KEMI-417396 format. One record per residue (C-alpha): chain; residue number from 0; x, y, z. Coordinates in Angstrom, 3 decimals. Layout:
# residues N
+------+-----+----------+----------+----------+
: unit : pos :       xx :       yy :       zz :
+------+-----+----------+----------+----------+
:    A : NUM :        X :        Y :        Z :
...
+------+-----+----------+----------+----------+
//
This chain:
# residues 389
+------+-----+----------+----------+----------+
: unit : pos :       xx :       yy :       zz :
+------+-----+----------+----------+----------+
:    A :   0 :    0.052 :    0.209 :   -0.025 :
:    A :   1 :    1.441 :    3.473 :   -1.175 :
:    A :   2 :    1.942 :    6.579 :    1.272 :
:    A :   3 :   -1.148 :    8.030 :    1.098 :
:    A :   4 :   -1.617 :   12.238 :    0.704 :
:    A :   5 :   -3.807 :   13.339 :    3.944 :
:    A :   6 :   -3.758 :   17.020 :    3.405 :
:    A :   7 :   -3.743 :   19.483 :    0.964 :
:    A :   8 :   -3.739 :   23.188 :    0.779 :
:    A :   9 :   -4.034 :   25.708 :   -1.281 :
:    A :  10 :   -3.044 :   29.604 :   -0.747 :
:    A :  11 :   -2.672 :   32.849 :   -2.612 :
:    A :  12 :    0.766 :   35.046 :   -2.371 :
:    A :  13 :    0.033 :   38.378 :   -3.010 :
:    A :  14 :    3.209 :   40.986 :   -2.066 :
:    A :  15 :    3.405 :   44.487 :   -3.089 :
:    A :  16 :    5.864 :   45.091 :   -5.821 :
:    A :  17 :    8.938 :   46.858 :   -5.166 :
:    A :  18 :   10.300 :   47.487 :   -8.903 :
:    A :  19 :    8.044 :   46.258 :  -12.226 :
:    A :  20 :    9.325 :   43.925 :  -14.431 :
:    A :  21 :    8.331 :   45.795 :  -17.304 :
:    A :  22 :    8.399 :   49.625 :  -15.595 :
:    A :  23 :    5.433 :   51.123 :  -13.405 :
:    A :  24 :    1.697 :   51.596 :  -15.510 :
:    A :  25 :    2.106 :   54.144 :  -18.278 :
:    A :  26 :   -0.064 :   56.259 :  -20.159 :
:    A :  27 :   -2.525 :   53.945 :  -22.196 :
:    A :  28 :   -2.222 :   51.057 :  -20.175 :
:    A :  29 :   -5.435 :   49.972 :  -18.502 :
:    A :  30 :   -6.242 :   49.967 :  -14.833 :
:    A :  31 :   -9.111 :   47.276 :  -14.557 :
:    A :  32 :   -8.966 :   47.321 :  -10.572 :
:    A :  33 :   -6.806 :   47.186 :   -7.569 :
:    A :  34 :   -5.457 :   43.677 :   -8.670 :
:    A :  35 :   -4.704 :   43.799 :  -12.711 :
:    A :  36 :   -4.080 :   46.234 :  -15.447 :
:    A :  37 :   -3.633 :   45.387 :  -19.166 :
:    A :  38 :   -0.316 :   47.245 :  -21.247 :
:    A :  39 :   -1.519 :   48.787 :  -24.476 :
:    A :  40 :    2.085 :   47.378 :  -25.784 :
:    A :  41 :    0.627 :   43.881 :  -26.101 :
:    A :  42 :   -3.033 :   43.700 :  -24.965 :
:    A :  43 :   -1.851 :   41.364 :  -21.844 :
:    A :  44 :   -2.984 :   41.532 :  -18.430 :
:    A :  45 :   -0.390 :   42.120 :  -15.875 :
:    A :  46 :   -0.767 :   42.020 :  -12.148 :
:    A :  47 :   -0.175 :   45.080 :   -9.868 :
:    A :  48 :    0.929 :   43.134 :   -7.053 :
:    A :  49 :    3.543 :   39.869 :   -6.780 :
:    A :  50 :    1.112 :   37.317 :   -6.786 :
:    A :  51 :    0.967 :   33.141 :   -7.630 :
:    A :  52 :   -1.333 :   30.391 :   -6.104 :
:    A :  53 :    0.809 :   27.862 :   -3.826 :
:    A :  54 :    0.068 :   24.657 :   -2.751 :
:    A :  55 :    1.048 :   22.086 :    0.027 :
:    A :  56 :    0.601 :   18.941 :    0.638 :
:    A :  57 :    1.208 :   16.274 :    3.921 :
:    A :  58 :    1.114 :   12.933 :    3.105 :
:    A :  59 :    0.188 :   10.218 :    6.604 :
:    A :  60 :    3.926 :   10.062 :    7.924 :
:    A :  61 :    3.365 :   14.281 :    8.303 :
:    A :  62 :    6.168 :   14.888 :    5.360 :
:    A :  63 :    5.144 :   18.283 :    3.467 :
:    A :  64 :    5.979 :   19.424 :   -0.410 :
:    A :  65 :    5.583 :   22.536 :   -0.940 :
:    A :  66 :    4.628 :   23.647 :   -5.216 :
:    A :  67 :    3.623 :   26.969 :   -6.696 :
:    A :  68 :    1.898 :   27.721 :   -9.834 :
:    A :  69 :    0.910 :   30.973 :  -11.614 :
:    A :  70 :   -1.804 :   32.911 :   -9.865 :
:    A :  71 :   -1.843 :   36.314 :  -11.375 :
:    A :  72 :   -5.371 :   36.229 :  -12.320 :
:    A :  73 :   -8.834 :   34.347 :  -10.922 :
:    A :  74 :   -6.474 :   32.493 :   -8.096 :
:    A :  75 :  -10.052 :   30.810 :   -6.741 :
:    A :  76 :  -10.003 :   28.406 :  -10.166 :
:    A :  77 :   -7.213 :   26.510 :   -8.978 :
:    A :  78 :   -8.166 :   25.719 :   -5.301 :
:    A :  79 :  -12.106 :   25.118 :   -6.922 :
:    A :  80 :  -10.009 :   22.669 :   -9.190 :
:    A :  81 :   -8.278 :   20.970 :   -6.231 :
:    A :  82 :  -11.361 :   20.960 :   -4.036 :
:    A :  83 :  -13.155 :   19.424 :   -6.696 :
:    A :  84 :  -11.184 :   17.581 :   -8.505 :
:    A :  85 :   -7.324 :   17.002 :   -8.186 :
:    A :  86 :   -7.841 :   16.959 :   -4.543 :
:    A :  87 :   -9.948 :   13.800 :   -4.320 :
:    A :  88 :   -8.328 :   12.392 :   -6.927 :
:    A :  89 :   -4.600 :   12.516 :   -5.591 :
:    A :  90 :   -5.811 :   10.534 :   -1.926 :
:    A :  91 :   -6.096 :    7.508 :   -4.504 :
:    A :  92 :   -2.713 :    7.911 :   -6.227 :
:    A :  93 :    1.135 :    7.097 :   -5.188 :
:    A :  94 :    2.445 :    9.946 :   -3.815 :
:    A :  95 :    5.982 :    8.276 :   -5.139 :
:    A :  96 :    5.254 :    8.576 :   -8.265 :
:    A :  97 :    5.036 :   11.867 :   -9.430 :
:    A :  98 :    5.320 :   11.429 :  -13.324 :
:    A :  99 :    2.993 :    8.879 :  -13.074 :
:    A : 100 :    0.074 :   10.691 :  -11.235 :
:    A : 101 :    0.598 :   13.769 :  -13.668 :
:    A : 102 :   -0.276 :   11.806 :  -16.297 :
:    A : 103 :   -3.344 :   10.129 :  -14.166 :
:    A : 104 :   -4.407 :   13.941 :  -14.004 :
:    A : 105 :   -4.105 :   15.116 :  -17.475 :
:    A : 106 :   -6.233 :   11.873 :  -18.974 :
:    A : 107 :   -9.033 :   12.851 :  -17.117 :
:    A : 108 :  -10.419 :   15.844 :  -18.611 :
:    A : 109 :   -8.223 :   15.239 :  -22.237 :
:    A : 110 :  -11.016 :   13.498 :  -24.264 :
:    A : 111 :  -12.799 :   16.767 :  -23.454 :
:    A : 112 :   -9.741 :   18.698 :  -24.691 :
:    A : 113 :   -9.325 :   20.452 :  -21.596 :
:    A : 114 :   -5.351 :   19.957 :  -22.074 :
:    A : 115 :   -4.025 :   23.615 :  -20.948 :
:    A : 116 :   -4.705 :   26.152 :  -19.520 :
:    A : 117 :   -5.848 :   26.953 :  -15.551 :
:    A : 118 :   -6.446 :   22.730 :  -15.605 :
:    A : 119 :   -2.625 :   22.218 :  -16.236 :
:    A : 120 :   -1.108 :   25.184 :  -14.323 :
:    A : 121 :   -2.857 :   23.567 :  -11.266 :
:    A : 122 :   -1.522 :   19.727 :  -11.390 :
:    A : 123 :    1.715 :   21.518 :  -12.276 :
:    A : 124 :    1.336 :   22.937 :   -8.449 :
:    A : 125 :    0.724 :   19.309 :   -7.348 :
:    A : 126 :    3.341 :   18.005 :   -9.224 :
:    A : 127 :    6.019 :   20.638 :   -7.583 :
:    A : 128 :    4.848 :   19.217 :   -4.771 :
:    A : 129 :    4.838 :   15.501 :   -5.247 :
:    A : 130 :    8.259 :   15.911 :   -6.753 :
:    A : 131 :    9.302 :   17.888 :   -3.397 :
:    A : 132 :    7.505 :   15.428 :   -0.952 :
:    A : 133 :    8.882 :   12.686 :   -2.736 :
:    A : 134 :   12.603 :   13.536 :   -2.770 :
:    A : 135 :   12.266 :   14.503 :    1.217 :
:    A : 136 :   10.797 :   11.450 :    2.139 :
:    A : 137 :   13.613 :    9.388 :    0.788 :
:    A : 138 :   16.002 :   12.539 :    2.302 :
:    A : 139 :   17.502 :   13.515 :   -1.421 :
:    A : 140 :   17.358 :   16.552 :   -3.732 :
:    A : 141 :   14.994 :   16.467 :   -6.779 :
:    A : 142 :   17.915 :   16.904 :   -8.878 :
:    A : 143 :   19.281 :   13.636 :   -7.387 :
:    A : 144 :   15.672 :   12.004 :   -7.555 :
:    A : 145 :   16.415 :   12.959 :  -11.265 :
:    A : 146 :   19.217 :   11.087 :  -11.809 :
:    A : 147 :   21.756 :   14.020 :  -10.971 :
:    A : 148 :   23.174 :   14.004 :   -7.855 :
:    A : 149 :   25.307 :   17.140 :   -5.845 :
:    A : 150 :   25.564 :   20.503 :   -6.213 :
:    A : 151 :   25.759 :   22.504 :   -8.597 :
:    A : 152 :   26.079 :   25.956 :  -11.089 :
:    A : 153 :   23.515 :   27.007 :  -13.641 :
:    A : 154 :   24.410 :   30.038 :  -15.936 :
:    A : 155 :   22.455 :   33.040 :  -15.501 :
:    A : 156 :   21.027 :   35.941 :  -17.163 :
:    A : 157 :   19.804 :   39.149 :  -16.621 :
:    A : 158 :   16.173 :   39.486 :  -17.632 :
:    A : 159 :   15.129 :   42.912 :  -18.091 :
:    A : 160 :   16.403 :   46.593 :  -17.676 :
:    A : 161 :   13.911 :   48.755 :  -16.247 :
:    A : 162 :   15.097 :   52.218 :  -16.353 :
:    A : 163 :   13.279 :   55.008 :  -18.633 :
:    A : 164 :   15.527 :   55.752 :  -20.950 :
:    A : 165 :   18.183 :   54.212 :  -23.208 :
:    A : 166 :   21.159 :   55.717 :  -21.606 :
:    A : 167 :   20.130 :   54.464 :  -18.014 :
:    A : 168 :   19.056 :   51.454 :  -19.521 :
:    A : 169 :   22.930 :   51.026 :  -20.900 :
:    A : 170 :   24.197 :   52.399 :  -17.323 :
:    A : 171 :   22.415 :   49.446 :  -15.414 :
:    A : 172 :   23.508 :   47.046 :  -18.130 :
:    A : 173 :   27.196 :   48.043 :  -17.423 :
:    A : 174 :   26.747 :   47.404 :  -13.986 :
:    A : 175 :   25.250 :   43.854 :  -13.998 :
:    A : 176 :   28.013 :   43.082 :  -16.529 :
:    A : 177 :   30.974 :   44.493 :  -13.914 :
:    A : 178 :   29.226 :   42.177 :  -11.735 :
:    A : 179 :   29.748 :   38.903 :  -13.740 :
:    A : 180 :   26.738 :   38.535 :  -15.760 :
:    A : 181 :   27.924 :   38.409 :  -19.620 :
:    A : 182 :   24.341 :   37.084 :  -21.354 :
:    A : 183 :   21.518 :   40.268 :  -20.942 :
:    A : 184 :   17.633 :   39.965 :  -22.496 :
:    A : 185 :   15.570 :   43.044 :  -23.122 :
:    A : 186 :   12.470 :   43.899 :  -23.261 :
:    A : 187 :   11.195 :   45.191 :  -26.855 :
:    A : 188 :    9.434 :   47.573 :  -24.772 :
:    A : 189 :   11.502 :   49.387 :  -22.776 :
:    A : 190 :   13.306 :   50.884 :  -26.201 :
:    A : 191 :   13.480 :   54.608 :  -26.878 :
:    A : 192 :   10.607 :   55.566 :  -28.556 :
:    A : 193 :   10.705 :   52.013 :  -30.284 :
:    A : 194 :   13.978 :   51.856 :  -32.006 :
:    A : 195 :   15.362 :   48.586 :  -31.550 :
:    A : 196 :   18.274 :   49.265 :  -33.583 :
:    A : 197 :   19.520 :   51.905 :  -31.833 :
:    A : 198 :   18.739 :   50.212 :  -28.378 :
:    A : 199 :   20.989 :   47.061 :  -29.794 :
:    A : 200 :   23.309 :   49.467 :  -31.282 :
:    A : 201 :   24.051 :   51.646 :  -27.509 :
:    A : 202 :   24.101 :   48.481 :  -25.702 :
:    A : 203 :   26.564 :   46.778 :  -27.871 :
:    A : 204 :   29.056 :   49.644 :  -28.206 :
:    A : 205 :   28.744 :   49.776 :  -24.209 :
:    A : 206 :   29.108 :   46.162 :  -23.398 :
:    A : 207 :   31.490 :   44.910 :  -26.225 :
:    A : 208 :   31.484 :   42.567 :  -28.248 :
:    A : 209 :   31.380 :   39.183 :  -25.633 :
:    A : 210 :   28.151 :   39.997 :  -23.886 :
:    A : 211 :   25.160 :   38.288 :  -25.335 :
:    A : 212 :   22.021 :   40.500 :  -25.804 :
:    A : 213 :   18.868 :   39.384 :  -26.555 :
:    A : 214 :   15.345 :   40.218 :  -27.449 :
:    A : 215 :   12.106 :   39.610 :  -25.348 :
:    A : 216 :    9.108 :   40.571 :  -28.372 :
:    A : 217 :    6.023 :   39.605 :  -25.985 :
:    A : 218 :    4.142 :   37.788 :  -28.878 :
:    A : 219 :    3.124 :   41.663 :  -30.465 :
:    A : 220 :    4.998 :   41.424 :  -33.790 :
:    A : 221 :    3.889 :   40.138 :  -37.021 :
:    A : 222 :    5.976 :   37.291 :  -39.114 :
:    A : 223 :    7.022 :   40.341 :  -41.355 :
:    A : 224 :    7.559 :   42.911 :  -38.564 :
:    A : 225 :   10.241 :   40.110 :  -36.963 :
:    A : 226 :   11.729 :   39.196 :  -39.801 :
:    A : 227 :   12.659 :   42.712 :  -40.316 :
:    A : 228 :   13.409 :   43.817 :  -36.823 :
:    A : 229 :   15.456 :   40.779 :  -36.367 :
:    A : 230 :   17.729 :   42.012 :  -40.199 :
:    A : 231 :   17.991 :   45.140 :  -38.951 :
:    A : 232 :   19.415 :   44.087 :  -35.832 :
:    A : 233 :   21.829 :   41.685 :  -36.851 :
:    A : 234 :   24.963 :   43.899 :  -37.174 :
:    A : 235 :   24.932 :   43.973 :  -33.452 :
:    A : 236 :   24.673 :   40.096 :  -33.039 :
:    A : 237 :   22.063 :   39.640 :  -31.055 :
:    A : 238 :   21.711 :   36.015 :  -29.094 :
:    A : 239 :   17.926 :   35.093 :  -29.502 :
:    A : 240 :   14.634 :   36.335 :  -30.263 :
:    A : 241 :   11.901 :   35.526 :  -27.767 :
:    A : 242 :    8.087 :   35.294 :  -28.334 :
:    A : 243 :    8.008 :   37.449 :  -31.477 :
:    A : 244 :    4.460 :   36.548 :  -32.747 :
:    A : 245 :    1.110 :   34.999 :  -31.465 :
:    A : 246 :    2.395 :   31.969 :  -29.469 :
:    A : 247 :   -0.625 :   29.990 :  -30.870 :
:    A : 248 :    0.094 :   30.627 :  -34.708 :
:    A : 249 :    2.185 :   27.801 :  -35.093 :
:    A : 250 :    2.833 :   28.402 :  -38.719 :
:    A : 251 :    4.145 :   31.690 :  -38.357 :
:    A : 252 :    6.263 :   30.512 :  -35.612 :
:    A : 253 :    7.769 :   28.240 :  -37.645 :
:    A : 254 :    7.947 :   30.121 :  -40.584 :
:    A : 255 :    9.663 :   32.790 :  -38.506 :
:    A : 256 :   12.420 :   30.084 :  -36.860 :
:    A : 257 :   13.141 :   28.882 :  -40.373 :
:    A : 258 :   13.689 :   32.494 :  -42.199 :
:    A : 259 :   15.901 :   33.944 :  -39.756 :
:    A : 260 :   19.978 :   32.780 :  -38.595 :
:    A : 261 :   19.008 :   34.342 :  -34.770 :
:    A : 262 :   17.819 :   31.582 :  -32.797 :
:    A : 263 :   14.085 :   31.711 :  -31.878 :
:    A : 264 :   13.355 :   31.338 :  -28.134 :
:    A : 265 :   10.264 :   29.871 :  -27.547 :
:    A : 266 :    8.057 :   28.230 :  -24.759 :
:    A : 267 :    7.380 :   30.398 :  -21.526 :
:    A : 268 :    3.605 :   29.460 :  -21.976 :
:    A : 269 :    3.751 :   25.666 :  -22.874 :
:    A : 270 :    2.060 :   23.118 :  -20.532 :
:    A : 271 :    3.479 :   19.751 :  -21.829 :
:    A : 272 :    6.007 :   18.255 :  -24.547 :
:    A : 273 :    2.800 :   18.396 :  -26.815 :
:    A : 274 :    3.208 :   21.911 :  -26.952 :
:    A : 275 :    6.724 :   21.646 :  -28.565 :
:    A : 276 :    6.049 :   18.712 :  -30.868 :
:    A : 277 :    4.073 :   20.800 :  -32.773 :
:    A : 278 :    7.071 :   23.463 :  -33.033 :
:    A : 279 :   10.189 :   21.418 :  -32.720 :
:    A : 280 :   11.252 :   22.986 :  -36.380 :
:    A : 281 :   11.165 :   26.251 :  -35.501 :
:    A : 282 :   13.295 :   27.208 :  -32.186 :
:    A : 283 :   16.682 :   26.393 :  -31.421 :
:    A : 284 :   16.277 :   27.375 :  -27.844 :
:    A : 285 :   13.589 :   26.337 :  -25.511 :
:    A : 286 :   12.113 :   27.660 :  -22.633 :
:    A : 287 :    9.566 :   25.617 :  -20.260 :
:    A : 288 :    8.240 :   27.747 :  -17.428 :
:    A : 289 :    8.443 :   25.640 :  -14.791 :
:    A : 290 :    4.572 :   27.414 :  -13.331 :
:    A : 291 :    3.332 :   26.114 :  -16.177 :
:    A : 292 :    4.755 :   22.498 :  -16.821 :
:    A : 293 :    5.449 :   21.692 :  -13.253 :
:    A : 294 :    8.532 :   18.846 :  -13.542 :
:    A : 295 :    7.564 :   16.076 :  -15.422 :
:    A : 296 :    7.051 :   18.181 :  -18.266 :
:    A : 297 :    9.960 :   20.304 :  -17.979 :
:    A : 298 :   11.771 :   17.235 :  -17.903 :
:    A : 299 :    9.971 :   15.442 :  -21.167 :
:    A : 300 :   10.181 :   18.878 :  -22.932 :
:    A : 301 :   13.862 :   18.967 :  -22.213 :
:    A : 302 :   14.653 :   15.649 :  -22.923 :
:    A : 303 :   12.633 :   16.106 :  -26.754 :
:    A : 304 :   13.879 :   19.775 :  -27.371 :
:    A : 305 :   17.913 :   18.193 :  -26.628 :
:    A : 306 :   17.267 :   15.220 :  -28.578 :
:    A : 307 :   16.622 :   17.556 :  -31.483 :
:    A : 308 :   19.379 :   19.527 :  -30.654 :
:    A : 309 :   17.614 :   22.775 :  -29.126 :
:    A : 310 :   19.426 :   24.461 :  -25.803 :
:    A : 311 :   16.953 :   24.732 :  -23.059 :
:    A : 312 :   16.995 :   28.039 :  -20.963 :
:    A : 313 :   13.934 :   28.196 :  -18.723 :
:    A : 314 :   12.055 :   30.937 :  -18.220 :
:    A : 315 :   11.476 :   32.280 :  -14.855 :
:    A : 316 :    8.395 :   34.020 :  -13.783 :
:    A : 317 :    9.399 :   34.475 :   -9.862 :
:    A : 318 :    5.670 :   34.392 :   -8.036 :
:    A : 319 :    7.087 :   33.885 :   -4.288 :
:    A : 320 :    9.519 :   31.679 :   -5.784 :
:    A : 321 :    9.004 :   28.013 :   -4.961 :
:    A : 322 :    8.471 :   26.946 :   -8.560 :
:    A : 323 :   11.593 :   28.936 :   -9.228 :
:    A : 324 :   13.687 :   26.892 :   -6.909 :
:    A : 325 :   12.212 :   23.977 :   -8.833 :
:    A : 326 :   13.253 :   24.810 :  -11.685 :
:    A : 327 :   16.809 :   25.509 :  -10.948 :
:    A : 328 :   17.338 :   21.819 :   -9.834 :
:    A : 329 :   15.722 :   20.589 :  -12.587 :
:    A : 330 :   17.938 :   23.135 :  -15.419 :
:    A : 331 :   20.768 :   21.522 :  -13.600 :
:    A : 332 :   19.741 :   18.105 :  -13.869 :
:    A : 333 :   19.168 :   18.180 :  -17.617 :
:    A : 334 :   21.563 :   20.561 :  -17.954 :
:    A : 335 :   20.564 :   23.739 :  -19.415 :
:    A : 336 :   22.387 :   26.236 :  -20.824 :
:    A : 337 :   21.442 :   29.340 :  -19.269 :
:    A : 338 :   18.270 :   29.878 :  -16.931 :
:    A : 339 :   16.714 :   33.904 :  -17.173 :
:    A : 340 :   17.075 :   36.059 :  -13.439 :
:    A : 341 :   14.864 :   38.376 :  -13.190 :
:    A : 342 :   17.007 :   40.414 :  -10.889 :
:    A : 343 :   14.749 :   43.044 :   -9.626 :
:    A : 344 :   12.481 :   40.266 :   -7.530 :
:    A : 345 :   14.388 :   37.017 :   -7.296 :
:    A : 346 :   16.539 :   37.484 :   -4.005 :
:    A : 347 :   13.619 :   40.070 :   -2.642 :
:    A : 348 :   10.783 :   37.698 :   -2.539 :
:    A : 349 :   13.259 :   34.341 :   -2.783 :
:    A : 350 :   14.461 :   35.875 :    1.655 :
:    A : 351 :   10.517 :   34.686 :    2.167 :
:    A : 352 :   11.853 :   31.344 :    1.644 :
:    A : 353 :   14.566 :   29.259 :    3.608 :
:    A : 354 :   17.482 :   27.594 :    1.022 :
:    A : 355 :   16.683 :   30.057 :   -1.925 :
:    A : 356 :   19.980 :   29.694 :   -4.214 :
:    A : 357 :   22.591 :   32.439 :   -4.366 :
:    A : 358 :   22.667 :   34.116 :   -7.874 :
:    A : 359 :   26.053 :   35.844 :   -8.466 :
:    A : 360 :   29.166 :   36.002 :  -10.698 :
:    A : 361 :   26.284 :   34.999 :  -13.529 :
:    A : 362 :   25.302 :   31.703 :  -11.741 :
:    A : 363 :   23.015 :   30.646 :   -9.814 :
:    A : 364 :   24.669 :   28.477 :   -6.844 :
:    A : 365 :   22.203 :   25.626 :   -6.177 :
:    A : 366 :   22.884 :   22.844 :   -3.177 :
:    A : 367 :   22.131 :   19.278 :   -3.171 :
:    A : 368 :   19.933 :   19.999 :    0.127 :
:    A : 369 :   16.454 :   17.712 :    0.213 :
:    A : 370 :   13.537 :   18.110 :   -2.322 :
:    A : 371 :   13.527 :   21.416 :   -4.124 :
:    A : 372 :   15.355 :   23.303 :   -1.380 :
:    A : 373 :   12.823 :   25.601 :   -0.199 :
:    A : 374 :    9.829 :   26.360 :    2.138 :
:    A : 375 :    8.109 :   29.772 :    3.401 :
:    A : 376 :    9.870 :   31.155 :    6.459 :
:    A : 377 :    7.927 :   32.848 :    8.844 :
:    A : 378 :    7.980 :   36.187 :    6.902 :
:    A : 379 :    6.732 :   34.310 :    3.820 :
:    A : 380 :    4.416 :   32.366 :    5.586 :
:    A : 381 :    2.740 :   35.831 :    6.210 :
:    A : 382 :    2.011 :   36.875 :    3.063 :
:    A : 383 :   -0.328 :   33.051 :    2.492 :
:    A : 384 :   -3.960 :   33.361 :    2.789 :
:    A : 385 :   -5.677 :   30.107 :    2.825 :
:    A : 386 :   -8.339 :   29.871 :   -0.523 :
:    A : 387 :  -12.004 :   28.541 :    0.815 :
:    A : 388 :  -13.590 :   27.461 :   -1.897 :
+------+-----+----------+----------+----------+
//
């Protein structure tokens, strides 16, 4: 008889941000309510506060696993799915086989066409918590459970330069370079009057030829616009172009990926390996987001991508920091080429957890401690509110 799950709690994590990743709400952005606003440049909803959904599972021996997923909008959806569907079913499954639990969850509604969205995010949170519990029950790290025991380092790239002018952004980039970070990604919205080539030119001149500089387009350009922009910045040797066009337009992604020499990076919105299979001929860099995939699908996507000679560079929305910790350990286990470092939030929210990995001199330093290595400390617990369905 397997060791059954006795209890499942779902919390919302919410905290006032110190600095917005893409900058503050600006003219043209639309504030919806006290929680959300819509960015004008890409029409996407963003939270006004740091926000995620945290799951805690406890087995009959009292072993605890912590998981996390997105909760930017309507976090009670996740709580309702756990209360009504996944929680009761999980108590009948073997928590010592997290990948089999993921498959069992997915099978519940795949024949009804529910393959992603909030549904998959919910069992991503549970999947992370199960891998955490499974590893802690054995006294080993997640990377050891995957098959790569030991401490290790993962290359970090600086994500975002939240300043108002090109000159200020260049100064910030230089400051990070001086700290040993020689890889950088900028969002297309943070350019002087939309002058992407001018921004790249300024950064390249200031940072030198060895610095890697990538561009995140946040899905706001057409195929033709993407190809035009890539051609214009090509003299400045861009590292990769991320998320250029509508994420559901697979044909456009394939055309873009096959039309430009700069590597195309995709994957932050994916939930499963099936998302990668559709796009395997388009992207040379794969960016699984742990908050959507959980550990099980993160590993499956990475395995397929590497077999196809694509690089794995995980995306890193932070939330409280729990799924980020899981992402770092999985990234170490699959030998990821790099991992996103959202410097405006990583250490700030990481201080709410015991065991957060350090990020210095261009690398995340990941210890070989049990599970994904983090648990909320007393201050962190103060930012968690139990969700009642």
